[in-house]
FINUMI-685509 format. One record per residue: residue in three letters; residue number from 0; x, z, y of N, C-alpha, C, O in turn. Coordinates in Angstrom, 2 decimals, m for minus. Layout:
BEGIN
> code,pos,n_u,n_w,n_v,ca_u,ca_w,ca_v,c_u,c_w,c_v,o_u,o_w,o_v
> ala,NUM,X,Z,Y,X,Z,Y,X,Z,Y,X,Z,Y
...
***
This chain:
BEGIN
> code,pos,n_u,n_w,n_v,ca_u,ca_w,ca_v,c_u,c_w,c_v,o_u,o_w,o_v
> met,0,m26.70,m15.34,32.47,m26.92,m14.79,31.55,m28.26,m14.97,31.16,m29.11,m15.25,32.00
> lys,1,m28.44,m14.90,30.41,m29.72,m13.99,29.82,m29.73,m13.35,28.82,m28.99,m13.65,27.88
> ile,2,m30.56,m12.30,28.79,m30.61,m11.22,27.78,m31.83,m10.74,27.33,m32.18,m9.73,27.95
> leu,3,m32.82,m11.22,26.24,m33.54,m10.17,25.79,m33.72,m9.28,24.76,m33.28,m9.43,23.63
> met,4,m34.57,m8.07,25.26,m34.58,m7.51,24.26,m35.49,m6.19,24.00,m35.93,m5.53,24.94
> gly,5,m35.71,m5.90,22.86,m37.27,m5.08,23.15,m37.29,m4.70,21.50,m36.51,m4.86,20.56
> asp,6,m38.88,m4.00,21.73,m39.83,m3.97,20.30,m40.34,m5.27,19.64,m41.46,m5.66,19.98
> leu,7,m39.78,m5.84,18.91,m41.10,m7.13,18.83,m41.67,m7.27,17.84,m42.41,m8.25,17.71
> asn,8,m41.47,m6.18,16.62,m42.27,m6.80,15.72,m42.20,m7.67,14.76,m43.11,m7.89,13.96
> ala,9,m40.63,m8.44,14.78,m40.43,m9.38,14.11,m39.40,m8.84,13.15,m38.36,m8.42,13.66
> lys,10,m39.52,m8.79,12.01,m38.70,m9.00,11.35,m37.96,m10.52,10.42,m38.40,m11.24,9.52
> val,11,m36.42,m10.48,11.34,m36.15,m12.12,10.77,m35.57,m12.62,9.38,m35.51,m13.80,9.03
> gly,12,m35.23,m11.70,8.76,m34.88,m11.50,7.42,m33.25,m11.86,7.05,m32.39,m11.45,7.82
> thr,13,m32.85,m12.64,5.84,m31.59,m12.71,6.24,m31.55,m14.18,5.76,m30.45,m14.54,5.33
> asn,14,m32.28,m14.86,5.74,m32.31,m16.71,5.56,m31.92,m16.57,6.85,m32.26,m15.75,7.71
> asn,15,m30.96,m17.74,6.88,m31.10,m18.58,8.29,m30.73,m20.04,7.89,m30.08,m20.77,8.63
> leu,16,m31.21,m20.44,6.58,m30.87,m21.88,6.53,m31.66,m22.82,7.31,m32.88,m22.75,7.15
> asp,17,m31.18,m23.75,8.18,m31.74,m24.69,9.57,m32.15,m24.01,10.45,m33.03,m24.49,11.17
> arg,18,m31.61,m22.52,10.73,m31.42,m21.99,11.93,m30.01,m21.04,12.38,m30.07,m20.08,13.15
> glu,19,m29.13,m21.39,11.90,m27.53,m21.04,11.98,m27.24,m21.16,13.21,m26.19,m20.66,13.62
> thr,20,m28.07,m21.82,14.05,m27.74,m21.67,15.55,m27.81,m20.64,16.58,m27.12,m20.38,17.57
> ile,21,m29.02,m20.03,15.96,m30.03,m18.83,17.05,m30.22,m17.40,16.05,m30.84,m16.43,16.49
> met,22,m29.62,m17.40,14.65,m29.24,m16.67,13.78,m28.41,m16.43,12.43,m28.44,m17.23,11.50
> gly,23,m27.46,m14.88,12.43,m26.44,m14.70,11.71,m27.21,m14.60,10.21,m28.34,m15.00,9.95
> ser,24,m26.57,m14.16,9.62,m26.93,m14.34,7.87,m26.47,m12.68,7.57,m25.66,m12.27,6.73
> arg,25,m27.38,m11.81,8.65,m26.93,m10.42,8.08,m28.46,m9.28,8.72,m28.82,m8.14,8.98
> gly,26,m28.72,m10.28,8.68,m30.28,m9.31,8.88,m30.67,m8.33,8.00,m29.97,m7.63,7.26
> thr,27,m31.57,m8.35,8.12,m32.03,m7.06,6.65,m33.82,m7.50,6.43,m34.69,m7.63,7.29
> gly,28,m33.91,m7.65,4.96,m35.28,m7.49,4.69,m35.98,m9.48,4.78,m35.24,m10.46,4.91
> glu,29,m37.14,m9.51,4.69,m38.22,m10.77,4.59,m38.19,m10.90,5.83,m37.72,m10.00,6.52
> gln,30,m38.68,m12.07,6.38,m39.04,m12.04,7.16,m40.79,m12.39,7.45,m41.46,m13.31,6.97
> asn,31,m41.25,m11.17,8.51,m42.65,m11.39,8.40,m43.68,m12.31,9.24,m43.14,m13.33,9.68
> glu,32,m44.71,m12.20,9.47,m45.10,m12.92,10.36,m45.02,m12.66,12.04,m45.91,m12.99,12.83
> asn,33,m44.18,m12.22,12.28,m43.71,m12.05,14.05,m42.76,m13.01,13.97,m42.81,m13.99,14.71
> gly,34,m41.43,m12.78,12.74,m39.95,m13.61,12.52,m40.06,m14.93,13.24,m39.50,m15.46,14.21
> glu,35,m41.46,m15.41,11.97,m41.09,m17.13,12.57,m41.24,m17.23,14.30,m40.44,m17.47,15.21
> pro,36,m42.39,m16.99,14.26,m42.65,m17.60,15.93,m41.34,m16.79,16.91,m41.12,m17.41,17.95
> phe,37,m40.52,m15.57,16.72,m39.81,m15.02,17.55,m38.51,m16.29,16.97,m37.83,m16.81,17.85
> ala,38,m38.37,m16.54,16.07,m37.27,m17.06,15.76,m37.73,m18.91,16.29,m36.89,m19.79,16.48
> glu,39,m38.78,m19.03,16.37,m39.48,m20.59,17.26,m39.22,m20.69,18.76,m39.18,m21.65,19.53
> phe,40,m39.06,m19.25,18.94,m38.99,m18.70,20.68,m37.68,m18.95,21.22,m37.33,m19.71,22.12
> cys,41,m36.74,m17.83,20.22,m35.30,m18.41,20.47,m34.93,m19.70,20.52,m34.39,m20.19,21.51
> ser,42,m35.18,m20.34,19.43,m34.62,m21.90,19.40,m34.91,m22.76,20.62,m34.02,m23.48,21.07
> leu,43,m36.11,m22.72,21.15,m36.71,m23.58,21.86,m36.14,m22.93,23.49,m36.20,m23.51,24.57
> asn,44,m35.66,m21.74,23.23,m35.03,m20.98,24.43,m33.31,m21.01,24.72,m32.71,m20.75,25.77
> asp,45,m32.76,m21.47,23.33,m31.57,m21.15,23.36,m30.93,m19.87,23.10,m29.74,m19.55,23.21
> leu,46,m32.04,m19.13,22.72,m31.29,m17.57,22.32,m30.41,m17.44,20.93,m30.51,m18.42,20.20
> val,47,m29.77,m16.61,20.57,m29.43,m15.76,19.73,m29.73,m14.86,19.32,m29.54,m14.05,20.23
> ile,48,m30.27,m14.13,18.15,m30.54,m13.22,17.80,m29.30,m12.66,17.40,m28.57,m13.26,16.62
> gly,49,m28.79,m10.77,18.22,m27.47,m10.71,18.36,m27.23,m9.76,17.04,m26.10,m9.50,16.63
> ser,50,m28.67,m9.18,16.32,m28.71,m8.11,15.55,m28.64,m8.78,14.35,m28.71,m7.96,13.44
> thr,51,m28.50,m10.06,13.91,m28.10,m10.60,12.81,m27.04,m11.58,12.91,m27.00,m12.69,12.37
> leu,52,m25.74,m10.79,14.05,m24.47,m11.37,13.74,m23.50,m10.74,12.74,m22.80,m11.31,11.90
> phe,53,m23.63,m9.23,13.07,m22.75,m8.67,12.58,m22.98,m8.03,11.95,m24.07,m7.48,12.04
> pro,54,m21.72,m7.56,10.45,m21.81,m6.73,9.65,m21.98,m5.35,9.73,m21.14,m4.65,10.29
> his,55,m23.14,m4.84,9.13,m23.28,m2.66,9.09,m23.61,m2.82,8.40,m23.96,m3.93,8.00
> lys,56,m23.74,m1.50,7.68,m24.44,m0.72,6.62,m25.75,m0.50,7.67,m25.87,m0.19,8.86
> ala,57,m26.84,m0.88,6.37,m28.30,m1.12,6.39,m28.90,0.26,7.51,m29.92,0.29,8.19
> ile,58,m27.97,1.15,7.37,m28.54,2.46,8.04,m27.82,2.03,9.83,m28.25,2.70,10.77
> his,59,m27.02,1.19,10.05,m26.84,0.79,11.32,m27.67,m0.47,11.79,m27.45,m1.06,12.85
> lys,60,m28.62,m0.80,10.90,m29.05,m1.84,11.57,m30.67,m2.15,11.68,m31.25,m3.10,12.20
> asn,61,m31.29,m0.71,10.83,m32.45,m0.94,11.03,m33.16,m0.20,11.88,m32.86,0.99,11.81
> thr,62,m33.81,m0.40,12.49,m34.24,0.06,13.58,m35.56,0.73,13.91,m35.75,1.28,15.00
> trp,63,m36.40,0.68,13.01,m37.62,1.23,12.75,m37.63,2.00,11.33,m37.17,1.54,10.29
> val,64,m38.38,3.60,11.53,m38.41,4.38,10.34,m39.73,4.46,10.34,m40.38,4.68,11.36
> ser,65,m40.45,4.23,8.70,m41.86,5.00,8.90,m42.10,5.89,8.99,m41.10,6.60,9.02
> pro,66,m43.65,6.82,9.15,m43.28,8.06,9.14,m42.85,9.06,8.34,m42.27,10.15,8.45
> asp,67,m43.62,7.87,6.93,m43.19,9.19,6.04,m41.89,9.01,5.26,m41.78,9.60,4.18
> gly,68,m40.54,8.00,5.86,m39.35,8.32,5.76,m38.53,6.91,4.99,m37.35,6.56,5.02
> arg,69,m39.62,6.40,4.38,m39.28,5.71,2.75,m39.15,4.06,3.63,m38.11,3.40,3.49
> thr,70,m39.85,3.73,4.15,m39.92,1.98,4.91,m39.01,2.13,6.15,m39.28,2.85,7.11
> glu,71,m37.89,1.33,6.01,m37.16,1.29,7.18,m37.51,m0.38,7.61,m38.20,m1.04,6.83
> asn,72,m37.02,m0.97,8.83,m37.20,m1.92,9.32,m36.12,m2.43,10.49,m35.35,m1.70,11.12
> gln,73,m36.27,m3.98,10.62,m34.73,m4.32,11.76,m35.95,m5.20,12.50,m36.16,m6.41,12.39
> ile,74,m36.63,m4.27,13.22,m37.87,m5.08,14.29,m37.34,m5.30,15.71,m37.45,m6.39,16.27
> asp,75,m36.70,m4.13,16.33,m36.00,m4.61,17.67,m34.61,m5.32,17.81,m33.62,m4.71,17.40
> his,76,m34.44,m6.70,18.43,m33.98,m6.98,18.75,m33.28,m7.14,20.36,m33.89,m7.05,21.42
> ile,77,m31.77,m7.40,20.14,m31.66,m7.93,21.29,m30.98,m9.44,21.17,m30.07,m9.60,20.36
> thr,78,m31.44,m10.57,22.01,m31.08,m11.63,22.45,m30.36,m12.07,23.17,m30.48,m11.31,24.13
> ile,79,m29.30,m13.14,23.57,m28.24,m13.72,24.44,m28.32,m15.07,24.25,m28.67,m15.61,23.20
> asn,80,m27.95,m15.72,25.47,m28.03,m17.62,25.60,m26.96,m17.28,24.84,m26.32,m16.23,24.71
> arg,81,m26.80,m19.02,24.06,m26.17,m19.32,23.16,m24.95,m19.58,23.82,m23.94,m19.35,23.15
> lys,82,m24.78,m20.02,25.01,m23.46,m19.96,26.09,m22.66,m19.09,26.07,m21.45,m19.32,26.12
> trp,83,m23.32,m17.57,25.99,m22.66,m16.16,26.29,m22.66,m15.76,25.01,m22.26,m14.60,24.91
> arg,84,m22.99,m16.32,23.84,m22.70,m15.82,22.54,m21.07,m14.74,22.22,m20.89,m13.54,22.02
> arg,85,m20.42,m15.58,22.29,m18.96,m15.20,22.58,m18.81,m13.62,23.47,m18.02,m12.71,23.25
> ser,86,m19.45,m13.68,24.08,m19.49,m12.38,25.29,m19.83,m10.78,24.13,m19.39,m9.64,24.25
> leu,87,m20.56,m11.22,23.31,m21.24,m10.23,22.15,m20.73,m9.49,21.69,m20.37,m10.12,20.70
> cys,88,m20.26,m8.33,21.54,m18.98,m7.73,20.85,m19.69,m6.92,19.75,m19.13,m6.76,18.66
> asp,89,m20.91,m6.40,20.01,m21.59,m5.83,18.99,m22.73,m5.26,18.90,m22.94,m4.35,19.70
> val,90,m23.61,m5.53,18.10,m24.53,m4.78,18.02,m25.59,m4.10,16.84,m26.03,m4.58,15.80
> arg,91,m25.78,m2.83,17.45,m25.89,m1.51,15.95,m27.20,m0.93,16.56,m27.87,m1.31,17.52
> val,92,m27.37,0.19,15.62,m28.49,0.97,15.92,m27.80,2.34,16.01,m27.08,2.78,15.12
> arg,93,m28.13,3.11,17.40,m27.45,4.74,17.38,m28.62,5.29,16.54,m29.79,4.99,16.82
> arg,94,m28.33,6.00,15.63,m29.03,6.64,14.64,m29.32,8.31,16.15,m30.46,8.59,16.52
> glu,95,m28.15,9.02,16.65,m27.68,9.76,16.57,m28.75,10.60,18.28,m28.93,11.74,18.70
> ala,96,m29.24,8.91,18.80,m29.88,9.55,20.20,m31.03,9.93,19.90,m31.55,9.31,18.97
> asp,97,m31.98,11.24,20.65,m33.22,11.76,20.28,m33.42,11.13,21.36,m32.73,11.15,22.39
> ala,98,m35.07,10.15,20.99,m35.81,9.12,21.85,m37.16,9.56,21.70,m38.16,9.01,22.15
> ala,99,m37.07,10.93,20.81,m38.56,11.85,20.64,m39.58,9.90,20.56,m40.62,9.64,21.17
> ser,100,m38.81,8.93,19.65,m39.78,7.68,18.72,m39.42,7.91,17.42,m38.85,8.87,16.90
> asp,101,m40.00,6.50,16.81,m39.91,6.72,15.26,m38.90,5.04,15.26,m38.76,4.28,14.30
> his,102,m38.46,4.93,16.40,m37.46,3.92,16.55,m35.82,4.48,17.14,m35.65,5.39,17.95
> his,103,m34.61,3.56,16.40,m33.81,3.93,17.13,m33.26,3.32,18.20,m33.75,2.26,18.59
> leu,104,m32.34,3.80,18.74,m31.72,3.15,19.67,m30.67,1.47,19.51,m29.87,1.38,18.58
> val,105,m30.75,0.83,20.06,m30.17,m0.45,19.65,m29.18,m0.91,21.08,m29.71,m1.02,22.18
> val,106,m27.87,m1.12,20.90,m26.98,m0.55,21.90,m25.84,m2.07,21.56,m25.24,m2.21,20.49
> ala,107,m25.77,m2.88,22.52,m25.00,m3.89,22.56,m23.95,m3.89,23.32,m24.03,m3.60,24.51
> gly,108,m22.80,m4.23,22.73,m21.30,m3.99,23.49,m21.37,m5.33,24.01,m21.76,m6.12,23.15
> val,109,m21.11,m5.89,25.18,m20.99,m7.36,25.73,m19.56,m7.28,26.88,m19.29,m6.48,27.77
> arg,110,m18.80,m8.58,26.35,m17.49,m8.26,27.38,m17.47,m9.94,27.88,m17.62,m11.05,27.38
> leu,111,m17.06,m9.03,29.80,m17.06,m10.38,30.32,m16.39,m10.53,31.21,m16.11,m9.71,32.08
> lys,112,m15.75,m12.43,31.02,m15.04,m12.40,31.74,m15.21,m13.60,32.99,m15.12,m14.81,32.82
> leu,113,m15.38,m13.16,33.75,m15.41,m12.95,35.11,m14.46,m14.16,35.99,m13.28,m13.84,36.09
> lys,114,m14.88,m15.61,36.70,m13.61,m15.95,37.78,m14.20,m16.10,38.51,m15.40,m16.41,38.52
> ala,115,m12.99,m15.78,39.85,m13.62,m15.77,41.39,m13.49,m17.06,42.07,m12.47,m17.76,42.08
> his,116,m14.63,m17.32,42.64,m15.29,m18.82,42.90,m14.65,m19.18,44.25,m15.02,m18.77,45.35
> lys,117,m13.40,m20.20,43.92,m12.71,m20.78,44.66,m13.21,m21.76,45.60,m14.02,m22.55,45.11
> asp,118,m12.94,m21.89,46.79,m13.44,m23.12,47.77,m11.78,m24.28,47.28,m10.80,m24.21,46.54
> gln,119,m12.55,m25.47,48.52,m11.85,m26.22,48.05,m10.41,m26.38,48.01,m9.82,m27.26,47.38
> thr,120,m9.83,m25.38,48.79,m8.14,m24.56,49.08,m7.40,m24.54,48.15,m6.22,m24.86,48.09
> gly,121,m8.54,m23.88,46.87,m8.01,m22.92,46.01,m8.00,m21.25,46.17,m7.82,m20.40,45.30
> arg,122,m8.19,m21.12,47.28,m8.53,m19.66,47.77,m9.60,m19.10,47.23,m10.33,m19.82,46.54
> pro,123,m9.86,m18.02,47.37,m11.32,m16.99,46.86,m12.15,m17.68,48.33,m11.61,m17.90,49.42
> ser,124,m13.42,m17.90,48.00,m14.00,m17.70,49.27,m15.01,m16.73,50.11,m15.65,m16.88,51.15
> his,125,m14.84,m15.67,49.19,m15.08,m14.43,49.82,m13.79,m13.35,49.79,m12.87,m13.18,48.98
> lys,126,m14.22,m12.60,51.25,m12.82,m11.36,50.73,m13.54,m10.66,51.38,m14.16,m10.84,52.43
> tyr,127,m13.34,m9.12,50.14,m14.18,m8.31,50.25,m13.34,m6.79,50.89,m12.16,m6.55,50.65
> asn,128,m13.89,m6.24,51.39,m12.91,m5.07,52.27,m13.58,m3.77,51.08,m14.75,m3.38,51.13
> val,129,m12.75,m3.35,50.26,m12.58,m2.73,49.27,m12.46,m1.19,49.72,m13.09,m0.23,49.26
> ser,130,m11.62,m1.20,50.58,m11.67,0.31,51.09,m12.24,0.87,51.29,m12.17,2.09,51.19
> cys,131,m13.52,m0.09,51.90,m14.90,0.66,52.11,m15.74,1.04,51.26,m16.94,1.11,51.55
> leu,132,m15.11,1.45,49.68,m15.64,1.43,48.90,m15.07,3.05,48.53,m15.12,3.53,47.40
> lys,133,m14.69,3.56,49.40,m14.32,4.70,49.37,m15.05,5.51,49.96,m15.70,5.29,50.99
> glu,134,m14.97,6.80,49.15,m16.73,8.16,49.88,m16.21,8.21,51.15,m15.06,7.84,51.42
> asn,135,m16.92,8.61,51.87,m16.67,9.20,53.51,m15.99,8.51,54.14,m15.35,9.09,55.01
> gln,136,m15.78,6.95,54.03,m14.96,5.82,54.86,m16.43,5.08,55.65,m17.53,5.02,55.11
> lys,137,m16.15,4.69,56.72,m17.02,3.48,57.24,m16.67,2.24,57.06,m15.59,2.02,56.51
> pro,138,m17.47,1.20,57.47,m16.73,0.10,57.21,m15.75,m0.52,58.38,m16.03,m0.03,59.48
> met,139,m15.07,m1.12,58.42,m14.16,m1.40,59.64,m14.61,m2.19,60.78,m14.13,m2.05,61.91
> asn,140,m15.75,m3.23,60.40,m16.11,m3.70,61.44,m17.75,m3.71,61.80,m18.13,m4.52,62.64
> ser,141,m18.46,m3.04,61.33,m19.73,m2.64,61.48,m20.02,m1.83,62.12,m19.16,m1.00,62.42
> lys,142,m21.63,m1.66,62.70,m21.37,m0.96,64.07,m21.97,0.24,63.56,m21.95,1.25,64.27
> ser,143,m22.63,0.28,62.17,m23.63,1.70,61.49,m23.39,1.43,59.78,m23.03,0.36,59.30
> ser,144,m23.70,2.66,59.05,m23.81,2.36,57.64,m24.46,3.55,57.48,m24.26,4.60,58.09
> tyr,145,m25.48,3.26,56.36,m26.74,4.37,56.52,m25.98,4.92,54.52,m25.06,4.42,53.86
> arg,146,m26.92,6.08,54.21,m26.60,6.50,53.31,m28.09,6.79,52.94,m28.92,7.28,53.71
> ile,147,m28.33,6.32,51.42,m30.12,6.91,51.37,m29.79,7.39,50.27,m28.91,6.93,49.55
> asp,148,m30.77,8.79,49.95,m30.78,9.98,49.23,m32.37,9.69,48.97,m33.23,9.39,49.80
> ser,149,m32.49,9.86,47.71,m34.06,10.35,47.03,m33.96,11.84,47.00,m33.14,12.27,46.18
> val,150,m34.62,12.77,47.74,m34.97,14.04,47.66,m36.76,13.83,47.07,m37.70,13.14,47.46
> tyr,151,m36.56,14.91,45.85,m37.92,15.60,45.34,m37.96,17.08,45.67,m37.22,17.79,44.99
> ser,152,m38.73,17.68,46.63,m38.68,18.84,47.09,m40.45,18.77,47.81,m40.98,17.88,48.47
> pro,153,m40.86,19.80,47.44,m41.91,19.76,48.42,m42.24,19.92,49.71,m43.21,19.64,50.42
> asn,154,m40.51,20.77,49.94,m40.80,20.66,51.37,m39.49,20.33,52.03,m38.68,20.91,52.75
> ser,155,m39.64,18.96,51.40,m38.11,17.83,51.90,m38.78,17.30,53.41,m37.95,17.15,54.31
> leu,156,m40.50,16.95,53.80,m40.51,16.65,55.05,m41.21,17.48,56.11,m42.40,17.19,56.16
> arg,157,m40.88,18.33,56.88,m41.73,19.51,57.52,m42.41,18.32,58.53,m41.84,17.31,58.94
> asn,158,m43.69,18.73,58.77,m44.82,18.21,59.54,m44.87,17.02,59.04,m44.93,16.22,59.97
> gln,159,m44.88,16.36,57.76,m45.49,15.14,57.70,m45.36,15.05,56.12,m44.45,15.53,55.45
> glu,160,m46.67,14.20,55.57,m47.68,14.38,54.27,m46.50,12.91,53.34,m46.29,11.72,53.57
> thr,161,m46.14,13.66,52.53,m45.76,12.64,51.11,m46.17,12.93,50.38,m46.52,14.09,50.18
> asn,162,m46.34,11.83,49.52,m46.81,11.81,48.18,m46.01,12.37,47.18,m44.83,12.06,47.03
> asn,163,m46.75,13.38,46.34,m46.19,13.99,45.34,m44.80,14.58,45.64,m44.01,14.91,44.75
> gly,164,m44.59,14.68,46.82,m43.19,15.49,47.37,m42.01,14.45,47.69,m41.14,14.87,48.46
> met,165,m41.91,13.60,47.36,m41.23,12.45,47.65,m40.92,11.94,48.85,m41.62,11.44,49.73
> ala,166,m39.81,12.14,48.77,m39.17,11.48,50.52,m37.84,10.69,50.65,m37.13,10.76,49.64
> cys,167,m37.49,10.16,51.40,m36.07,9.68,51.57,m35.38,10.07,53.07,m35.94,10.28,54.14
> arg,168,m33.90,10.10,52.73,m33.66,10.44,53.99,m32.55,9.18,54.41,m31.40,8.90,54.06
> val,169,m33.23,8.77,55.06,m31.29,7.94,55.74,m30.84,7.83,56.87,m31.46,7.34,57.82
> ser,170,m29.59,8.34,56.92,m29.15,8.37,58.37,m29.41,9.44,59.12,m29.59,9.44,60.34
> gly,171,m29.46,10.98,57.87,m29.89,11.78,59.12,m31.58,11.83,59.17,m32.19,12.78,58.68
> lys,172,m32.13,10.91,59.71,m33.68,10.20,59.22,m34.34,10.91,58.11,m33.85,10.84,56.99
> gln,173,m35.19,11.45,58.29,m36.08,11.87,57.60,m37.33,10.52,57.38,m38.31,10.83,58.06
> his,174,m37.54,9.27,56.72,m38.79,8.36,56.38,m39.21,9.12,55.21,m38.47,9.81,54.50
> ala,175,m40.65,8.90,55.05,m41.74,9.32,53.86,m41.70,8.23,53.15,m42.04,7.23,53.77
> lys,176,m41.34,8.05,51.81,m41.70,7.05,51.03,m42.33,7.63,49.78,m41.87,8.53,49.08
> lys,177,m43.94,6.64,49.57,m44.85,6.39,49.20,m44.75,6.21,47.51,m44.17,5.14,47.33
> tyr,178,m44.98,6.66,46.55,m44.80,6.02,45.36,m45.88,5.98,44.40,m45.73,5.40,43.32
***
């Protein structure tokens, strides 16, 4: 599954003539000069522009607001493989997220149905010990287990120099980790 998302500064508009496979008709505005290359890129890479597929009010589609508050555009997009298009449940803008930006947060809902990989006899090829996922339990057939914690403290490592006070603690032993 390939997902491409970001601030692409591409307005794809509502006209999806000859582009029904890569976009829906529910975009906003008119296509700009970045919209054409973006649509061609999606066509060549078999991607679907998810933000144009679902019916929403304009306030739930427009991802950018100008500083004067008068102009709004849909220039941030989430795309997905055409093969996985049916897994995309919804793409919308969350205006309530405070990101200290003139862009709004774009959120996609994805539903996956994954099948277990089976061997030739029809049995699952991998067995997982799910009891090891419980906290404070060690794996049954392993010699040791590790717990990795990132610690930010100027005094996290005694008698060792760290960069910016970052350290890692692995199995009770302290190791400096440079960032």
